[in-house]
C-alpha positions as CSV (number, residue, x, y, z in Angstrom):
1,M,116.0,127.5,99.3
2,N,112.3,126.5,98.2
3,R,112.7,124.1,95.4
4,E,109.6,122.9,93.5
5,R,109.3,119.4,94.0
6,K,109.1,117.3,90.4
7,G,105.6,115.7,90.2
8,N,106.0,111.7,89.4
9,R,102.5,111.5,88.5
10,L,100.9,112.0,84.9
11,K,99.7,115.6,85.1
12,N,95.7,115.8,84.8
13,Y,95.3,111.7,85.0
14,D,92.9,110.3,87.1
15,Y,94.7,107.4,88.9
16,S,91.3,106.1,90.3
17,Q,90.3,104.9,86.7
18,P,89.9,101.5,85.7
19,G,93.0,99.8,84.1
20,Y,96.4,98.4,84.9
21,Y,99.3,100.3,86.6
22,F,102.8,99.0,87.1
23,I,104.7,100.2,90.2
24,T,108.0,100.0,92.0
25,I,108.7,100.9,95.5
26,C,111.9,101.2,96.5
27,V,113.6,101.4,100.5
28,H,115.0,104.4,101.1
29,P,118.2,105.5,99.6
30,N,120.2,104.5,103.1
31,F,119.1,101.4,103.0
32,K,119.5,100.7,99.2
33,G,121.9,97.8,98.1
34,N,121.0,95.7,101.5
35,N,119.2,92.5,101.4
36,I,116.1,94.4,103.6
37,F,113.4,92.0,102.8
38,G,115.5,88.8,102.0
39,T,118.0,87.2,99.6
40,I,118.3,85.7,96.4
41,K,119.5,82.4,95.9
42,N,119.5,80.5,92.7
43,G,117.2,83.1,90.8
44,K,114.8,82.6,93.4
45,M,113.6,85.5,96.3
46,N,113.6,83.9,99.8
47,L,112.1,86.2,102.0
48,N,113.1,87.3,105.6
49,K,111.0,88.5,108.4
50,Y,110.9,92.1,107.0
51,G,109.9,90.5,103.3
52,E,107.0,88.5,104.9
53,I,105.8,91.9,106.3
54,V,106.0,93.4,103.2
55,S,104.0,90.3,101.4
56,K,101.4,90.2,104.1
57,Q,100.5,94.0,103.8
58,W,100.4,93.5,99.8
59,L,97.8,91.1,100.4
60,W,95.9,93.2,103.0
61,I,95.9,96.4,100.5
62,A,93.9,93.7,98.0
63,E,91.2,92.9,101.0
64,R,91.2,96.5,102.0
65,Y,90.4,98.0,99.0
66,Q,87.5,96.2,97.0
67,H,88.8,97.7,93.5
68,I,91.5,96.6,93.1
69,I,93.0,93.4,91.8
70,L,96.6,92.0,92.4
71,D,98.2,90.7,89.3
72,E,101.7,89.8,89.2
73,W,104.1,91.1,91.6
74,I,107.6,90.3,93.6
75,I,109.3,91.4,96.5
76,M,113.1,91.8,95.8
77,P,115.8,92.3,98.3
78,D,115.6,96.4,98.3
79,H,112.3,97.0,96.5
80,F,109.3,96.0,95.2
81,H,107.6,95.5,91.8
82,S,103.7,95.0,91.3
83,I,100.8,95.2,88.6
84,I,97.8,96.5,90.0
85,K,94.5,96.4,88.3
86,I,92.0,98.8,89.5
87,V,88.3,98.1,88.7
88,H,85.0,99.5,89.0
89,T,82.2,96.9,89.5
90,K,79.1,96.6,91.4
91,S,80.0,93.3,93.1
92,D,82.2,94.8,95.9
93,K,82.6,92.5,99.0
94,N,81.8,95.1,101.6
95,T,78.4,96.6,100.4
96,V,75.4,97.2,102.4
97,E,71.8,97.7,101.2
98,T,70.2,100.4,102.8
99,G,66.8,100.0,101.4
100,C,67.6,103.0,99.4
101,Y,70.7,102.0,97.4
102,T,73.9,100.0,97.8
103,V,76.8,101.6,99.4
104,G,80.2,100.8,100.4
105,T,81.2,100.4,104.0
106,G,84.6,102.3,103.4
107,R,85.0,105.6,106.0
108,D,84.6,108.0,103.3
109,L,80.9,107.0,102.5
110,S,77.6,108.2,103.5
111,L,74.6,105.9,104.8
112,H,72.0,108.1,104.5
113,C,69.3,108.4,102.0
114,N,68.0,111.5,100.3
115,N,66.7,109.9,97.4
116,P,64.7,106.3,97.7
117,S,64.9,105.9,94.1
118,P,66.7,102.3,94.1
119,N,68.2,103.0,90.6
120,K,69.5,106.3,91.6
121,N,72.3,106.6,94.0
122,P,73.2,110.5,95.0
123,F,76.4,109.4,96.7
124,P,78.5,107.6,94.0
125,R,80.9,104.8,95.2
126,K,84.3,106.9,95.7
127,Y,87.2,104.8,94.5
128,K,90.8,105.1,96.1
129,P,93.3,106.7,93.5
130,L,96.3,104.6,93.1
131,D,98.6,107.0,95.5
132,Q,96.3,106.6,98.6
133,I,96.5,103.0,98.0
134,I,100.4,102.8,97.7
135,G,100.5,105.2,100.6
136,A,98.2,102.9,102.9
137,F,100.3,99.8,102.1
138,K,103.8,101.8,102.5
139,T,102.2,103.4,106.1
140,T,101.2,99.7,107.4
141,S,104.0,98.0,106.2
142,S,106.4,100.5,107.6
143,K,104.5,100.2,111.1
144,F,104.5,96.3,111.3
145,I,108.3,96.6,110.4
146,H,109.2,99.0,112.9
147,L,107.0,96.8,115.5
148,S,109.3,93.8,114.6
149,G,112.3,95.6,115.8
150,Y,113.7,97.5,112.6
151,N,113.1,101.0,113.8
152,D,115.2,102.6,111.4
153,Y,113.3,101.3,108.5
154,A,112.1,103.7,105.8
155,W,110.7,103.5,102.3
156,Q,111.9,106.1,99.4
157,R,109.6,108.9,99.0
158,S,107.1,108.4,96.5
159,Y,106.8,105.8,94.1
160,Y,107.3,104.8,90.3
161,D,104.5,104.0,88.1
162,R,103.4,103.5,84.3
163,I,100.1,103.3,83.3
164,V,99.9,99.9,81.3
165,R,98.6,100.8,77.7
166,D,98.1,97.7,76.2
167,T,98.3,93.9,76.3
168,N,101.7,93.3,75.1
169,A,103.1,96.1,77.7
170,L,101.4,94.4,80.4
171,N,102.5,91.1,79.0
172,R,106.3,92.3,79.0
173,I,105.8,93.9,82.3
174,R,104.7,90.4,83.8
175,E,107.6,88.6,82.1
176,Y,110.4,91.4,83.6
177,I,108.7,91.0,87.0
178,I,109.0,86.7,87.1
179,D,112.1,86.9,85.6
180,N,113.6,89.9,88.2
181,P,114.9,87.6,90.7
182,G,117.3,85.6,87.9
183,N,118.5,89.1,86.6
184,F,119.1,90.9,89.8
185,K,122.8,91.4,90.5
186,Q,123.0,91.4,94.4
187,K,125.6,93.5,96.0
């Protein structure tokens, strides 16, 4: 039986464009309800070694992808919430002046020059879309969790996202993330 999988993303939306995105990433359903990343005590999340790995890899994502800014985020016992801001700026840290134009040093960008005009870049910067950023995070965090001894660990397939449309929504989501440990019902 070949069932078509329902897409989670907004159809025809460019998830590499600037804006705020609220994401939730859950552990695989086999681990749901377990304290995979730590426990909550007195309304505060206390990370274990796997939660620390997730935290470290989330911070690595912001270093790796210069076009994102991490806003509010929280690691919970069996899931993770975050707001990511995608920006397009000329002040990325990983840029190289080639004499022709400035290009990023990412693996998807070319360093050759066909147009010596300093004002025109024939190879515009490519910004990774949200799904590729989340994919890199899930892959690297899973790898390090496996290397630390939890060989069966897995994230749930895909993730949940919401495009944040205005400041009121952004502030409500920030509040939700901050209050999440105090509102979480541990099993």
